[in-house]
C-alpha positions in Angstrom: 48.7 101.0 65.3 46.2 101.4 68.1 46.6 97.6 69.0 50.2 97.6 69.5 49.9 100.2 72.0 47.7 98.2 74.2 50.1 95.2 75.1 50.7 96.8 78.5 47.1 96.1 79.2 45.9 93.2 81.1 42.9 91.2 79.6 40.1 93.1 81.0 36.9 90.9 82.2 33.8 92.9 81.9 32.5 91.7 85.3 35.7 93.5 87.0 35.6 97.3 87.6 37.5 98.9 84.8 38.6 101.6 87.1 39.4 100.9 90.8 40.5 103.8 93.3 41.5 102.6 96.6 42.4 104.6 100.0 43.2 107.5 97.8 44.5 110.6 99.6 46.0 113.9 98.2 47.6 116.6 100.3 48.9 119.8 98.8 51.9 121.3 100.4 55.8 121.4 100.6 55.9 117.9 102.7 52.4 115.9 102.2 53.5 112.7 103.8 54.4 114.5 107.1 50.9 115.3 107.8 49.4 111.7 106.8 49.7 110.9 110.5 47.3 113.7 111.8 44.9 112.5 109.0 45.0 109.0 110.1 44.5 110.1 113.7 41.2 112.0 112.5 42.4 115.6 112.7 40.1 117.9 110.7 41.0 119.6 107.4 41.0 123.1 109.1 43.2 121.8 111.9 45.6 120.4 109.5 45.8 123.7 107.3 46.1 125.8 110.3 48.8 123.8 112.0 50.9 122.9 109.0 49.9 124.9 106.0 49.0 121.9 104.1 45.7 121.5 102.2 43.7 118.2 102.6 42.0 118.0 99.2 41.1 114.0 98.8 40.6 111.8 102.0 40.1 107.9 101.8 38.5 107.9 98.4 37.3 104.2 97.2 35.4 104.0 93.9 34.7 101.3 91.3 33.9 102.2 87.9 32.1 99.8 85.2 33.0 99.3 81.9 30.5 101.3 79.6 28.9 103.3 82.3 28.3 107.0 82.7 29.8 107.7 86.1 29.1 111.4 87.4 31.4 112.7 90.2 29.5 115.7 91.8 30.1 118.3 94.3 30.3 122.1 94.9 33.4 124.0 94.2 36.2 122.8 96.7 34.8 119.3 97.1 37.7 117.8 95.2 35.9 116.7 92.4 38.5 118.0 89.6 41.4 117.2 91.6 40.2 113.4 91.7 39.6 113.1 88.1 43.2 114.3 87.4 44.4 111.1 89.4 43.0 108.7 86.9 45.5 109.6 84.1 48.0 110.9 86.8 47.9 114.6 85.9 48.1 114.9 89.7 50.2 112.2 91.7 48.5 111.0 94.8 49.8 111.3 98.4 48.9 107.7 99.2 46.5 105.0 97.7 46.2 103.0 94.5 44.7 103.7 91.2 44.1 100.7 88.7 42.5 100.8 85.2 41.8 97.6 83.6 43.9 95.6 86.3 46.9 97.6 85.9 48.5 99.8 88.4 48.7 103.3 86.9 51.1 104.4 89.5 53.6 101.9 88.5 53.8 102.7 84.8 56.6 104.3 83.5 56.8 107.6 81.5 56.3 106.1 78.1 53.6 103.8 79.3 51.8 106.8 81.1 52.0 108.7 77.7 50.3 105.6 75.9 47.7 105.6 78.5 47.0 109.4 77.9 47.3 109.0 74.2 45.4 105.7 73.4 43.3 104.8 76.5 41.7 107.8 78.0 40.7 111.2 76.7 39.8 114.3 78.3 37.3 117.2 77.8 37.6 120.3 79.7 35.3 123.0 80.9 37.1 125.9 78.9 37.3 124.0 75.5 41.1 124.1 75.2 41.1 124.1 71.4 44.2 125.7 69.7 42.9 128.9 68.2 45.5 129.0 65.2 44.0 125.3 63.6 40.7 125.0 62.1 38.1 122.8 63.5 39.2 119.7 61.5 42.8 120.3 62.5 41.8 120.4 66.2 39.7 117.1 65.9 42.5 115.6 64.2 45.2 116.7 66.8 45.1 113.8 68.9 45.8 111.4 66.1 48.6 113.5 64.9 50.3 113.1 68.4 49.8 109.3 67.8 51.8 109.9 64.6 49.0 108.6 62.3 49.1 109.2 58.6 47.7 112.8 58.1 45.3 111.7 55.2 43.6 109.1 57.6 43.7 111.9 60.5 41.8 114.3 58.5 39.0 111.7 57.3 38.4 110.5 60.8 38.3 114.1 62.0 35.5 114.9 59.4 33.5 111.9 60.5 33.6 112.8 64.0 32.7 116.3 63.3 29.8 114.9 61.4 28.8 112.6 64.4 28.5 115.8 66.8 26.5 117.9 64.3 29.2 120.0 62.8 29.4 118.8 59.5 30.4 121.7 57.2 32.3 123.5 60.0 35.5 121.9 58.9 37.4 124.8 58.0 36.3 127.2 60.8 38.2 128.6 63.2 37.3 128.4 67.1 37.0 132.2 67.2 34.4 131.8 64.6 32.1 129.5 66.7 30.0 129.8 69.6 30.7 128.0 72.8 28.3 125.1 72.2 30.2 124.4 68.9 33.7 124.7 70.2 32.7 122.3 72.8 31.2 119.8 70.2 34.7 120.2 68.8 36.3 119.3 72.0 34.3 116.3 72.4 34.9 115.1 68.8 38.5 115.6 69.3 38.3 113.5 72.5 36.4 110.6 70.6 38.4 110.8 67.5 41.6 108.8 69.0 38.9 105.9 70.1 39.7 105.8 73.9 38.2 103.5 76.2 37.7 105.9 78.9 36.6 109.7 78.5 37.2 111.9 81.4 34.9 115.2 81.1 35.7 117.7 83.8 32.9 120.4 84.1 32.7 120.0 80.2 29.3 121.6 79.8 29.4 124.2 83.0 30.6 127.2 80.6 27.7 126.9 78.3 24.3 128.6 78.4 21.2 126.5 79.8 19.8 125.7 76.5 23.1 124.8 74.8 24.2 122.8 78.0 20.8 120.7 77.4 21.5 120.1 74.0 25.1 118.8 74.8 23.7 116.5 77.3 21.4 115.1 74.7 24.4 114.7 72.4 26.3 112.8 74.9 23.3 110.5 75.7 23.1 109.8 72.1 26.6 109.3 71.6 27.1 106.8 74.4 23.9 104.9 73.4 26.1 104.0 70.2 29.6 104.0 71.4 29.3 102.5 75.0 32.2 104.4 76.4 33.3 104.3 79.9 32.8 108.2 80.9 33.8 110.0 84.0 31.8 113.0 83.9 32.4 115.9 86.7 29.8 118.5 87.5 28.7 120.7 90.4 25.0 120.4 89.2 23.0 117.6 90.6 20.2 118.0 87.9 22.9 117.3 85.3 24.2 114.4 87.5 20.9 112.7 87.6 20.2 113.2 83.9 23.6 111.8 82.7 24.8 109.4 85.3 24.3 105.4 85.6 25.8 106.0 88.9 26.7 109.0 90.9 29.2 109.9 93.6 28.7 112.9 95.8 31.8 114.4 97.2 32.0 117.1 100.3 35.1 118.2 101.5 37.4 115.6 99.7 35.2 112.7 100.9 32.8 110.6 99.4 29.2 111.1 101.0 27.4 108.7 99.0 27.6 106.7 95.6 24.5 105.0 93.8 22.1 105.0 91.1 20.2 108.4 90.7 17.1 107.0 92.0 18.7 105.6 95.1 20.3 109.0 95.7 17.0 110.7 95.5 14.9 108.2 97.5 17.6 107.3 100.2 20.0 110.4 100.9 22.8 109.2 103.0 23.3 112.3 105.1 22.1 115.8 105.6 24.5 117.2 102.9 23.0 115.0 100.2 19.5 115.6 101.7 19.8 119.3 101.1 20.6 118.5 97.2 17.8 116.3 96.9 15.4 118.7 98.5 16.1 121.3 96.0 16.1 119.1 93.0 12.6 117.5 94.1 11.3 121.1 94.7 12.3 122.2 91.3 10.7 119.3 89.5 7.1 119.3 91.5 4.6 121.6 89.6 3.0 122.5 93.0 6.2 123.5 94.7 6.2 127.0 96.1 8.4 129.6 94.2 
């Protein structure tokens, strides 16, 4: 069943980026195209909002994400990171730019092909769990397979296996309200993985959790990635989390990329004052002699 839905995708060479974003712009407002000339003239975000009532959310984003890496997109609230990740599966449509996944232009997909992308190629884990309250843990995990119209008996078996994989063996018949936040998010992670996607999109997936549970979930993700080798795009506002999880990190500010690099590169060579401020805080918190 899974393979027949992959015939719209080209043969992907591992050396190529799995995801390529080029010259991506997003403007929110009644007539986004009408303000593109102002952006290309170099007008500021505040000027555009004051003069036109439109909001520039993303400006000239260029990214290449490799197969099987954890790519972290990091920025403060309002930086555009959640808007950006929702372009990957076209939950948000760009104003300008291109999005390629496995060599396929996502913007040219038909509605049926786009549904195939979302159901078979990408899965998403949200900050607020997004579980169905009237379904048990095993039913929540199996939900994506049910959407794919897989056999119910096989769905339940797979869902139980994934619950075990995320440390929730024995919780199959529990409802979300009976579980802690960390347990609910483990269900969300199991549900995303149960459909065997190539790409996992995680939008502030651990941000709502207590610090200890958040650290445990980070450990869980690192362990699973060591075995599964998925391509993971992880959104966070926390540089410590980004440094711990990311093979590479992109730092956003006001809808623009400030720096892309490996964690150590960003720590050692911040590209601008904005990144340097984050790095100083991280280095200070990690130093045993730093003043408190």
